ROVO-199538 format. One record per residue: residue in one letter; y negated, z, x negated of N, C-alpha, C, O in turn. Coordinates in steps of 0.05 Angstrom, whole numbers, plus 5000, padded with zeros to 4 digits. Atoms other than C-alpha are relative to their C-alpha. Layout:
N
aYZXYZXYZXYZX ...
END
This chain:
637
m500249864974706668505080499849945028498049785032 a500750194979706768315145497250175014496550405010 p502349904982700668415192500150285017502050325032 i498749824981699869075225499349965037497449825044 g501750094977699069085302497650085004496850274990 v502049994996692169025334500050285016501750315034 q501149694995689369805349497349985022495549825018 l502049954978684569965411499750204999501550384997 e501049785001680270405410497550085017495349995010 i502049964971676170665474498150255000499450455006 e501949805003670071155467497749965032497749805051 e500749974972665371395520498249725001497849605022 n502350224996659870795491500949704989499649494993 y499250085013663770435454502649885000504250055007 v497050085008670570005442499649884984497649744981 h499250105020673369825387503649834988505849954990 m497450135005679169265359500549924971499049784957 d500149985032682069305292502549814992504749924997 n496750025010687968885264498849964977497949754971 g498850095027687969015195497949804981497749814956 f501350195010683068455183497349974994495949884976 l503349984991676868595213501050195018503350215025 k500649834980674469155265497349935011495249904998 v501550134988670768915322498550265019499850425032 t501449794980664869375359499049905016497449725010 l502150264979662369135431499750415016500750635018 s501649744982658269635471501050035019501849815024 k498950044981661269825533498250195026498050435022 p498850234990659869705587499349735004500149545018 e500950315005655769185562501249774990501549575005 g497650255015660168705516497849914981497449674981 i502550125017654368595469501950204967502550444964 v498049895019658668635398496650054982494549934978 t501649835017655069125359499949964969497949964954 g499549915026658869145294502549814997504249735013 i497150184998663968725258501050114964499950024943 e498849885019667569065203502149814982504349774991 y499250055022669668715138499049974970496850014958 g501250095037670568495061498650244988497250244969 g501749765015668269195051497450075009496150275004 l502749974977662469105097499550205017500750105036 n500449844978660769645143499349835029499949875053 n501250204979657769115183499249755002497049784990 l501050215004656068385188498149995006496349994989 l502749984979650868395238498250154983498950264962 e502749985010644068555221499350355014498950415037 i499849674992643569365223497650075009497550235028 a503349964995635969375228499549845027497149805030 n500250174970636568965300501550275023503550415020 h499449944971637069275369503250005006503749775014 e497750044992644269355383500049675019500649445013 d500850324982642768795436499849854992499949655007 n501650245001640368345394501349984967500249934945 r498850165024645768225344503549835007504449644994 g497550144990652467985375500549945044502150025061 y499450044968650867695453500249675008500249484992 w498550164983652567205505495550075019494150275026 d501850064986646066935538499849805028501749695038 m500250204985642966535588495349935007493550105004 v502949945002635166205601500949865037502149645039 w500050064972635466155688497949955014496250125007 s500949974978631465955744499750045027501549905038 e500150094967629566035824499149664997498249544977 p501050205002628265395842496949925003496049975025 n502850145006620965095824499050264986496650284986 g500649695009620565845789500149864971500649644962 p500149965026619566065720502149974990503749925008 g498050045013625066015668499950344993497850464989 i500049795008627866695651502550104990504650125001 f498049925018631466935592501450255000499950444996 d498749824993636967425603502550024981504349874977 v496549875023642267815550501450025018500150125037 i498749984979647667785596501850334989503050364967 k498549775007650668545597501250085020499950085041 g498250034987656268675629499850425019499550645008 s499249744993656969315672502650235018502750445029 d497349985000663769365682501849934983502249694979 f498550085012668969475635503550045004504350235018 s497449964993676569385635501749864976500649674964 v498850025014681769285589502949775011505049865018 i497950174999686168605601502150044988503450165005 q498650045006691468585556499650204973497750164958 a500349825032692269135493503750084995505450185009 d497150135009698968965449500350124972498750274962 d500349995032700769015378499349754995497649764978 n501050125006699768265379497849895020497949655018 q501450004994694068235425498050145010499450285024 v501249894991688268585449497449845022495249795011 e502050204981683968175513498650225014499850395027 l501949734982677368665541498749795015498849545012 s501450174977673268405597497650165002497850404997 f502249955003666268535603498549845026498249595023 t499850214976664068295681497050125004496350354999 r502849864983656668355713500749865027502149665023 t499149954979657568315792496949895016494950045015 w502649974991651867965830499750055033500849945052 d499750004956650168215906496549974999494850004981 p503250074999643468025942497750165003495550105012 s503449755007638968705925499149864974497049924963 q500649995038639368355850498149695012496849574994 q500950225003636567745880496449924992494650065001 g501649995019630867425836498850194973496750184960 k499749915028632767915781501249904981500349844959 l497750125011639167645762501449835013501849835037 v500550244993641067055760503550025018505550125007 p497150024988647366915823501149974987500649754977 l497250155006653266845792501550354988500450574985 n499249784999658267315777501649944966502549724962 i499750075024660267345703501950144984501350374976 d498249795012666467575667500349884963501349674955 k500150095032665267605582503150074999504250195017 r497549945009672267635543499749944971498749754960 f499550095030673667755474503550165007504550335022 v498050015014680067715443500750014963499849884944 l499150035026683767925381502550044999503950205011 l496949985005690067775355501250114979500150234961 r499349845033694467975306500649804978501549574981 g499650235022694667705234498049764997498349564983 c501950225006687567315248497250204996496550415006 s501849995007681267295211498350025019497349805021 g502350094980676567325262501450005034503849995038 f500149994976676167335337499349835019498349645007 y499850184975675666935405497550155020497250405022 t501349864985670267025454499449745031497349615028 y500150134975670566585525497550265033496450485036 a502049884973666466785594501049735021501949505019 i499550104969667266595668498149965024498050055047 y502350024976661766405704500549875026501049635031 e498850164967663266405784498050055022497150275025 r501649834975659066415846501549845029502349605027 p497650024985663066355910497749795025495349785021 s502650114983659065915971499050195014500450385020 g501749914983653466186010498250074987495950094996 w502649905003649766435957497749814989497849574992 p503350124995642166245940500449754970502349744954 g499450295014641465595896497850174976496650384979 f501249905031638265715822499949754984500549544995 v499450155028638165315755501350084972500250284963 l499149955029641565395689498649894975499649714961 g501350205026636865185633502250044971503049844960 e498050145014641765385580501750325001500550515011 t499549805013646465935558501750014971500549824960 r499549895014649866115502500650234988500050454998 i499849755011652466595448499249974968499949804952 a500750025025649166785385499950254988499550445003 f499149905015650367175331497850094968497749954947 k501849995023644767515282501150204975501950434980 l498249945027647667665209498150154989495950184999 r500949725017645868205157498549804983499749664967 k501450145021639667855123498950074974496949964964 d500049995024640268175061502049944989501849984965 k496850165010647567865049500749745012502749635003 f500450234991646467245089498449804990496849785008 h502050175019642266725045501549795004499949625009 y499850285009646466125042500849815027502349965040 m499150034970647865655112500949664983500149524964 a498550315005652665025112501849935032503650025045 i500450164972652164575174503349774992505449755006 a498750265009656363965138500350084973499550264959 d499650115037658363745072497750024990497050204976 d502350065013651963455058497750155021495650025024 k501549884993648263965099499850304988498150375005 q500749765015647564655061498650104986498550024963 r502350025030641964965027499750394998499750525019 i501349774991640265715010496649995020494749855013 m501249964982635765895067497250164999497150334982 p501349815011628766195075500750365016502850415027 m498549684996629367015093497049905031495149755032 p501550004971626067105170496450124998494450045011 e502450025005620267455141498049874988495849964983 d501450355015617666745111498849925023496849785021 r502150134985615566605179498150145015497450085037 l502249834982610267175195497549994988497149854969 p503650135003603267115187499450084964500050314957 g500449945030601267095104501949854988501849784964 r498050115022607266795089500849695006502249544992 c499350294996607466125122497749905022496750045039 e501750064977602865695163500649835021501849625017 q498450074976604265545233498849714995496849664981 l500550244991604864745257500749885018501850015036 a500750054966604764315311501050145019499850185041 y498249844975609664705351500650274983500350314959 p499849735015611565445346502850094977503250284962 e497449915010618765335320499449864969500949894950 a500550155038615064875253498250204983495850234987 v502249875018612365315202500049844963502049754953 l500050085026609965075127500950304981499650514983 l499749605027612865745070497249884988496649664980 t502449975023606565845037500950144979501050064956 n499749805026608566505003502750065004502750295011 p496049994992616666525015500350204974499350184952 i499249755011619367154988501949814970502249914948 n498650105012623466644952498549714989498349515003 k503450165011617966214910501549774995500149614983 d498650265002623665614908499349765016499649525012 l499650064968622065514982497549915003497249745021 k502150024996614765474972498449675009498949544988 g500450264982611964775010502149975012502149735017 e497550124985617964685044499150145035498350365041 v499450024968618064595126502650235008504750204996 d498349874985622265135165499849955029497950025043 d498250144964625664825236501350065003503150034987 k496449904996631265125266500449615013502649505015 y498950284984630164345299501749834981502849634991 q500550165018631664065234503550074994504649904980 y497750025004639064345235502150015027504150145033 s498450114978640963995297502449814996502349654977 c498450235004647663575307501149925030500250055049 d499350094981651163235359503050245013503950435000 n498249814992656563615394502549914988504050074977 k496450165021663163095364499450104980501450174968 d500149935029660163325302499650285001498950364979 n500349774999659664005320501350274994500450485002 r497549864998665864395299499850264989500550455002 v500249725012664164955248496949934982496149724973 h501849885016658365225215500050344995501650505005 g500749744997654865855192500049984967500249784954 w501749805021652866375127502249974978504549894977 i497549875044656266565050497850204996495350174999 s501349825011653967155028501249934969503449884958 f498450045035654467064956500350244985501950244967 d499849695013653967784932502650095017503550305010 t497549854986659567974972502549804997504849874993 m498450154991662767354980501849965019504249935017 v498749994965664467325055498249825012495749815011 g501550174980663266775101500750015033502850055045 f499549914971661566835173500249665008499949484991 w498550294995663866155212499450055040499750245055 n500850084966661865935288502249715004501549475002 i498250284993668465455305500449905035501850025051 t499150184972668364965373502649914991502549834967 p498350044997674564815377500149665022501149465012 s500250144991673364325435496949935015495050105014 d502650054993667563955470500050015036498249935051 e500550054972669764045541498350125026497550035048 f503349874988664764565564498149964992496450134999 r502850005008659464375536499349845017501049755033 n501350134975653463955582499949704973499649704949 g502250325007651463175562501649794981500549594973 g498350095010657662945527499749954972498350114959 p498750035030659562705457496950004990496350194975 l502350055011652562475441498150245004495850204996 k501649764996649363155458498650154978500150284964 q500049825018645063495412499150335004498350435026 n498749764999645564185397498850164976497950054955 l501549775026642764815351502450054988504450065003 t497349815021648065085295498350264994497750445010 s500649795024645465535248496850024991495949794989 h503249935003637665755232499850244980501350384968 v500549825018633766125198500550365027500450405052 g499649794971635366885227501650244978500050414969 p498050255006640666885194500650015026501550205038 t497950084963643066635264501549794997501349584985 t497550284995649166245284500550065027500850285038 l500649994962649366005363502549764998503249584983 a499150244981653665645403499749935027500050055048 m501149984974651365295448502149925023504549875018 f498450094975654365125514498949785018499449545019 h502350234981649264865565497250024985496250244980 s502849984995642364655547498249765003499449545008 g502050244999636064175550498749854985497249684992 h500550165024635263955477500749784997503049704995 y500550315012633563295462501549815032502949615032 a499050134970635363115544497350105025496249975044 g502749824980629663655579501350035028503650015034 e499149904966630063825656502849855007504549965021 d497750124984635663245665502850124996504850085010 l496949835011641363685629500450285019502650405023 a500149684986639364345673500749975029499149895046 p498550034981644464365727498050235028497150465024 k501149904988641064535790501650105026502549895037 f497749874983645664965845498349965025495949965023 e501549974977643464905915500350245015502150395007 d499249734981643665475966503349915016503749715028 g497349964991650765545987502149864981504549864987 e497050105016654765165929501050144987500150284969 a497849875019660365415907500049934966498449764957 w500350105041661265345818501750124989500650344984 q498249925032666965565766499049864977497849664983 k499650075018666565405700500350204975498650384973 v498249965022670365625637499149964975499749754965 f501850115024665565705570501350144971501150374961 g498549875024669965705507504350005009505649855024 p501149915028673966015470499849944984501449814971 i499550175028670865895415500350304976500850544979 f498049725021672666325349497749984976496749804962 i500849965023669166685305501650084972502550314969 y498349855014672666685241498050114967495850014960 v501249885022670567095175502349954969504749904971 n497150075023674566995102498550094982496550204990 s500749815026672667265034502249864975504349734978 c498250185022674967044961498250174986496350324992 m500249675026674667434885497149865004496349675018 s500949915013669467604856499649814970501149844951 g499650165028667467064799500949645015500649435005 s499150364992670566414851497549905000495349984993 d503650254982665465864878500250125022502250045035 p502049964967662466194944501149755015502349795036 l500050234981663265434967503049945009503749765023 t497150074988670765484977500850135027502950105040 l499749934980669265885032499249915022499950005044 w500550264987665865295063502049845005502349805029 e497850115000672064895051502450145014504149995023 d497549924985677165405081498850035024500350005043 a500650124965672765385147500349865009500349845033 k499950404982673664655157502750014998503949875014 q496950024997681064815139500850135036502150055056 q499749774975680665385192500149795031501749785049 m501350114969677164955249502749845000504549935014 l497850164986682464345245502150255011502650285035 l497249844983688164885258498850075022500350065042 e500149924967684165135318498949755019498449775043 v500050254981682864415340502549945008503249885031 n497250064996689364315337502750205018504950145028 s499149874978691564875373498950035032500150175048 w501150084977687664725431501549825020502449625010 p501549664990687964925489502650294982505050304975 y498549725007689765655465502650085019502849945039 r498449974987695765945494499850275006501550395020 f500449645002692866685487499050055022500150235036 p501849844980687366745541502049995024503249805035 a499749934979689467175592499749935037501349965055 s500450104981685666915645501649665018502349455009 s498650224990688666445694497849745007498749525010 n502350145008681866085696500549724980499749484982 f499950205039683865735622502949865004505049974995 p497050095006689865245634500549984979498849934962 k499150055022694065215586502449735001503849745020 t499150214999697764505568502449925018501949685020 e498949984985702864465612498149895029498549695043 e502150014980697264525665498149825000496149875014 r502350115003693064005646501749615003504049525004 g498150285007694263245641498549794987496149804982 m501750265018693062545604500649765013502749695025 v499750264994690861865616499549864968498649934946 r500750285026690461245568500049775006500949735028 g500150264990689760595572499049754972499749814950 k501250175015686359985533497949875003498049785026 l502649984991679159805533499449754979499449734954 s500950225020677159135514497349885016496349955038 i504050184994669958695523500949724998502849634986 k500150224988668758065551497249965002495950075020 e502950024988661957795541498749764997497549704976 r501350204994659357205564499249824986497949924967 f501750175022656856585528500250074970499549924952 i499450035032659056945462501349954995501349784977 e497250025014666757005460502349925033502550065054 t499250144974671156545512501850195007501750255031 e498449825004676857095495499450305004497450414993 v500049665001677457835509500250144971502250094958 r498349885029677558285440499250245009497950285029 p498549755001679358985424497050135002495150014990 a502349955003673559475441500750254976501750474978 n498749795026674759805371496850244994494450214990 s501049795004672260465362497450115024495350235018 a501649984975668860525432500350275017502150285033 y499949754979667761215467500449985018499049845033 v499350014972671561375526500050265008500250424989 g500349784994671161965566500750085032499449985050 l500049854965673362335637496950125001495950244982 a501949674985667262755675500549865020502249695024 l499749934968665562815747498749725004496949614991 p501650204983664362265792497550015000496350235004 g501850054994658361905790498349734987499049704964 e501250305012654161205771499950014969499250194954 d499850085025655160875710497850134979495350124981 g502349935020652461225646498950255015496650325011 s501149784986652061855693500250324982498750524982 w499149805014655862315645498950134988499750364987 q501650005018649762315591498850235014498250425000 r500449834993647562755643500750155017499350225035 e497549864987652963105671499550344993498250364972 s500449725019652563965658501350105027502150335025 k498149704988656164275720504049974992505650154992 g496349994995664363985712499850044963498150124947 y498049935030668464015644500249604988501149485008 q501050275024667463275600502549994977502850184962 f498850055005673162975570501449744980503549614986 w500250225011672662455512501449954969502250134955 t498850025014675362065458500049644984499249444994 t501450305006674861445419502549794993504749864984 t498250155010678360805409501549914978500249914957 d500050105030682760525356500249725000500749595020 s499950295006682859895330500449705017499649475014 d498050254979686859485386498150175027498850145050 g501649864965681459935442502650195008502050365026 s498649764982687760365460498550314995497550384974 f499749734997686561055477502150195018503850135034 t498149694988689761755499497650155005495750134989 i502049814999685362255526501850195010503050145030 r498649814987689062885534499550304999498150394981 n499849724999690063655556496249985024494150105020 i502150094979684863355619500950325020503350365027 r500149854972683664005672500749845026500049635035 v499150124961686463875743497649915007496150105005 g501749994985680763515776499949685014501749525013 d500650285000677462885804498149874970497250034953 y501749975032673562535739499549625020500049535043 n500350245000671461805734500649894974501650074961 l499150045021672961415670497849824985497449574984 y502850185014666761255630499849964962500150124943 a500149995029665660905563497549854992495949755008 w502050235008660960505515500150014981500950224970 v498250125016661760105462497849964965496449774961 p502050155029657760055387500049805001502149705009 g501250215002655059495382500049715029499749465029 v500650204965654759165463498150295015498450535012 i502349834978649259495513502550095021504850035023 g499249984977650459845574502950165002504550184984 d497949774984655760325610502849875016502849745037 y497650054987663060205625500750175015500750395005 k499449724986665360635685503249755016503149505014 y497349994991673060525720499350015030499150255037 e501249944980670760435786501850205027501250285049 v497549904985677060745814500150404985500750514964 n499149595011676961655817502349954992503849764998 i497649875011682261995776501250225005501450394988 s499349644999685162595804502750054984504949944984 v497449985028689162905741501350265020500050415035 l499149784985693863375771501550034975501649864957 a499149925027697863795719502749945000504450005017 g497850085008703163505684498949704986499549664962 y500650194985699862815702501049904978501950074962 n499850105025701362265645499349755007501349605008 f500450134989697461745671498949684990496549684987 d501050185016696960905640498849885015499949805035 l501850174986691360555665499549694995498049545007 g499550295014693059905624498249924993496650114990 e501850135004688259465607497350005014497049895036 l503250124976680159485630499149904976499349974953 i502150225005675558945619497050105004495750095025 y503649965000668159165598498349704994497649624973 e501750125011664358585618496850035002495650045023 p502249905008657858735587497349765010497649525005 p501450044989650558605625499549734980500049794957 r500350215008648957875599499649755011501449655026 d499650244974646457245631499249824986498349635000 g499950295015645656735573501450094969502850284963 p500649975025645456635501498350124985495950084989 t502649875009642157075455497549854981498249804958 i502350115011634856755433500150224973500650144951 w501749785020632857395389500750285012500950335036 e498749785002635258065380498550184976498950114952 i500049705013632458715347502150164995504150175009 g497749725000636459295320502249965007502949745014 y496950044996643759455332501150255024501750485018 p499349794973645659805403502550134995504850075003 n499449745009648060415375499350325019499750565018 r501249624987644660905427498750074977498750324979 s501649785025640561135358497249724987497349484990 a501950115009633960895325500850014983499649814974 m500149935019636761085262500749744982501749814960 e499850285014637460325234497649934994497249744980 f503750165006629360235232499250204980500350384968 y501849915028625260445186499450304995497050345000 v500049775002625461135173497550004974498049904952 p500849995026619161275131500250284981501050504987 d500449745023618261745073498550325014496350285023 p501549704993615762505095497750004979497849914956 n501749995027608762665064501150244993502250435004 p498949765022610063035003499050325011499950545002 k501449684987605763645049502450145008503050364998 y498049944978611563745098503149844991504049635001 i497050095004618663655066500850215000499750434996 n498149765002624963985074501849884974502749654976 k498750075025628363925002503049815005503849604996 l496750094986635463815036500249745012502349635006 y500850204995633363195070498849814983497049674993 l501850205024630862785010502649864987504849954981 n497350035006634962334990503249995013505349985001 h497449884983640062455057499849745020497749635020 p499650194982641961925108498650155029497950025049 e501549904974638962425160496850064992495750274999 k503249925014631462375124499249995033497750185037 f501749944968629162315209499250305016497850395034 r500449714999630163005200497250124993496350315006 q502149895004623763125167498450115016499150105039 y502349924982617763435197497249774993496449674972 g502850235000611462945214500449764994499149624979 l500650335007613962315214498649815022498149585027 w502250244973609962195276498149934991496749745000 e503450075008604162195237500349774983498649604988 r500950245015605361655183499749795009498749624994 y501150234980605061115248497249924988497249734972 a502549955001597561215240499549944973497749774968 e501050095035597661185153501849715000500949534986 i499850295012601660565155498649805028497549585023 y502350194976597960245221496650215011495850345031 p502249764996591160605208499149775028499049885050 d502950164978586759985256501649855024500649845046 k498550224994592359495281503050124998504150224978 d497049965002599759635309500749764994499749544989 l497650285018606459305288499649745009498649695031 v499850274985606858615296502349934986502049954961 y498450075005613258395285501949745000503349725020 t500050305002615357675268503849924994505049934973 i497450134998623057365297500949864972499149754958 g499450205025626457035237498750104976500350134957 v501349885026621857295181499150335002497150374989 d500549735001621258095194503650045008505249925023 d496649834994628458625180498250175015495950245012 f501549744993627759115226501650214989501650435001 k499749745023630859565174497850164986497750404980 k502849965024623759525133497749995023495950165020 d501750094990619559255187499350155032497150115043 w500250054988620859565244499050305008500750475011 f499949595001617960315254502350135023503250055045 f498249874971622660855288499650065029501350005046 a501049954985618861085337497049995010495350175006 h502650124975613160805382499350225013499850325035 v501349794988609161305383497650004997496949874977 t502749985004601461465393498350064976498750244960 r501350025021596561315348497150254992495150265005 r501749704996592461995325496549864998496049634991 q502950175003584561835327498450204987499350434993 k502149865019578562175278499150275022499150505014 n500449704988576662685337502750135008502350305025 d497549935003584262845337500749995031501550205041 k499550144970585162485413502649794985503549704964 y496750265016591362005413499549765020498749775043 q500250314986591361255432502549845014504749855005 a496850124998596660895462499249744990497049654984 t499650145031599560375418501549725014503449755029 t498550274984601759595442501249984969499850054950 w498750105017606859365390500249685009498849625028 q500450275004608058585383501649874989501349864965 i498150145002614258145382498649714991496949665008 k501050265000611957375354503549905002505149994986 f497850205009618456895366498949695012497449675032 e499850264994618456115369501949915013504149975002 l499450094992621455735421499149685001496849615005 s499650235002623554985415499649845022498149645021 d501150074968623454835494499750195014500450395001 v500449834983621955235546501749835027500749635038 i499050104984627255085599498250075031497550295038 k501149974973623754955671501250165022503550165031 d498349884972624755355726502850204999504550285015 g498749784999628255835694500250244996497850294991 v500749704999628856565689502050154976504350234978 y499749785028629456945616501050205007500750265031 k498749685001632957605608499150184972499850174948 l501249755027629258165566501450215002500650365020 r498949724999633658745556499050144981498750064958 i501449835018630659335532502050255004503150275026 a497549915002635659875513498050254979497550174957 l501249745006631660585491502750224991504850285003 a498549765018635061105446499050265016500550415029 s501449704996630161695464497249945020496849705025 s502749984977623361805515499650145009501150215028 t501449864998618662255517497949985016495949885005 l502650034979613862265578498849724994497149714977 s499850205014613361585569499349765014501549705026 v500250374982611260855605499349824980497749814961 l499850355017612960155580499249855014499549855038 q501250314982609759535596500549844978500249864953 v498750195009612558985582498049715013497849635036 r501950304995607258275575500849754985501249764960 f499950265020608357555552497449945006495949945026 n502950224997602557195529498150025008496649835013 d502550004987597357555557499550334992499650515009 p499949714994596458235527497250145022496550385022 n503349864978589858425578502149925023503250125032 g498549854967594058355642499550155011499750364998 v501249794995591458765686502950155014503450395012 h498249854997598358825721503049864982503549634988 p498150035013605158785670501649815009500849755032 l497950114985610858345689501950265006503350255026 f497949835002615059035674499250194997498550214973 e500449755010613359775677502250225007503350235029 t497949784985618060375679497750115010495350095004 p502149645005615761035712499650164974500650124951 r499849835027613861555667503350084994504850105014 i497349935003620661745636500550194980499750114958 g498049935017624362245598497950284986495650344982 r502649645014622362995565502749984984504050194990 d498649995031627562845503499250254979500450454972 n502049945017622363075459501550084977501550294965 s499050075027626662765403498349954971499449984949 i502950075015620062575363499250184986498650154962 a501149695013617963305350502250074990502250174967 r498049765009624863575346502049754983503949624993 h497950205020627963105289501649805007502349634990 g497950144985632762755339498949624999496849525006 i500550245003634261995320500449845023500249605024 h498250084981637461995391498950155021499050395017 g499349844970636162245463502049985023504450015018 l498950124981638162035531500649674996498749614982 y500650224993639361295538498749825010497849764988 w500450204987636360735577500149735001499949584981 l499650345008637260055592497949875022497949945045 f501450164978631759555624501549765000502849694980 n499250314996633958875648497649855015496949875039 v502550084985627858485659500249684992500749564971 d500050324997627357725685497249924993495250064996 v502550125016622057295654500449725005502049574994 p500650214986619856775692499949754972499349844950 s499750115021620356165645496749844997495849734976 s502249994997613056025675498150144984495850074981 l502249815031610256605618500449974981499250124965 l498950075019613756275566498149654987496649545003 k500950275014611255585520501850034981503050234974 e499450175020613555145471499250184972497650354978 g501349915017611955415409500150324991502150464997 e499749745003610056095382498650195031496750165046 n500449844965610556675445499550244982500550274960 t500449754997608057335443501750205012501950145036 l498749784975612157955476498050214979497850224955 f501449785014606758625474502150235022503350225044 l497649714992610859265490497750184994496550154972 t502449814993605559795506501850135007503650055022 q500349704989606560515509497350105010495250104998 s503049984990601260705549498850285014496950295028 k499949734999601661465557498150084976498249914958 n500949975023597261785507499550334994497650394979 t500349784977597662505532500350174961498850374959 g500149865026598862775450502649794977503449564978 p498750185022603262635385502149935013502449695010 f497150015004610562685411500649815025502849735030 t498450184983609762245471500449694990498549564982 g499250255011613361605451502449915015503150015037 i497450144997619561145453500950014981499350004962 l498150165022625561035404502149815021503549835041 y498350264985628360385416502549994982502650084959 d497149985009635960245408499049714994498449654971 y499250305007635659495413498649925024498350045045 i501350204975631758895449501449714990501949594969 r498950345001634458235464499349805025499649885048 l501750164995631357675490502749745009504149664991 e497450064995636957275529499949605011497949585024 k501350324990636756315548501850025030504250055035 p498650144969637856155623502349914993503149924969 q498150265001643255725632498649695021497649715043 p502250224975639855005667500350075024502550125034 n499750054967638255035735500950345006502150395027 s499149794982639555795740496450125007494350124994 s501449774996635256235775499550274996497550375006 n498149705005638156915754500750044978502050254973 
END
């Protein structure tokens, strides 16, 4: 039987879209999703919640230097953009004027909701814009949240190997849990489901990189219904492919995160100056619902959701959005090329940059893409010979950026690229010459912008999440920072080149040590290495790549741990909070330190790395990679 046409019903305070598969109800003119009728359930959303706490767009914003303001975005005007048998598209707008300064964010916001014929789900997107002349503000976060029925949805799935029965929201209330080091983390002491007793619940344990964040959601086992958030593109997300974001968590809640400072801090909060014009389209994302017959394996709903996700990705950019601000394929461009690497002192020929990340983002400095939030980003990975094609690029001016697993530093194509509609340009072969002054004397780690290859300890048995036992992402366990002081109770880490193995002997996080008086002590790690000779008047090069930093100061000394003035010292860097939030990486930093030969000696040498701030348990550094390079004879740099 052919799908019925899309029906639209408009009431005084609500509007309903129905295509025979599902019925979506929105408040009018606010544009809050108050109901989703599907699979025999009159509402998939939490009916015990107030209507504006079910399915909504929200943001956190502030005036310059002001406190953050949480805002559930409610429209003040409603209009029908399109309504026929094949498509209904609704618009809920909120228009700013000077009388609202300090009360509402200085943006015009147009929220759109789309229901298509024969589609088991609906789409939503929004246009944020401000003309020139409006006051400045800071955008801390914006997203879409859906709160599902807690009596139905208990099983969460965010990846093939990250699925589980979740606690109930009541399990986070006093009497059922113990508050841990920060509000998001609790120890379940008396949960409704007794099988979960003794586990930690923390929404940050379910974060993932943008590049991996395509589909996640929930399954109701008793009704055999699935609810899925599908994000087919990263172009409108901030921070690039490695930016970590929340997905689904206890509520049951599912989120589509567009802008956030998670695992990066205020560096990713775009700051708009007085008078600065801006526009950005977020989405569309797809809210997909599915069902299966009673007696079937409910996990087939996850497999079906993954297949639907692939269909959505392959359909991007969508043709159905009615807004002219969302360009179709023929209104976009394409850039291709081939990236190769030439590393001095290591190889004489260029080699393909295999599996490199290559992307377009707003013009900026090398690596600026990871802190970029105002524009769009378009990324791909190279194939085995370094070739890449970036498709469906919005019209605009960009720089091309890249980074290569196994190679330090950031590549940037120095010529700005102006993408036009129908643009199809071949950049030819691009050569990246990564930072290097001489051959490697020794190295620790693998340059992949992550601390994942280092030693991640088992969690304290008191604080476990069973999902991450024997799991590749064991770093998601709570409290791993406390294990450092247990492993090194009196003396700090000492690593000997040629003897120790960084996979076993290099603790993944350079953290403070908790003392008996509950204060925290700064820590100094040592790297011991042998030099058979020292090049007189030469300058060695120490390269330190960090995968994350939180309010840290890193000091570097050679052979004198008590020197008043370190050879090198960073400013206080980073607000990533990756250690507390179970992330193995945040923002990437690369420091290149000149080491005069006068500081070195024949025989055993010791490099001292001090993280000198001791403000709490989460102040610390995640190293990515450390390398000492030998100077060329008679070199002075």
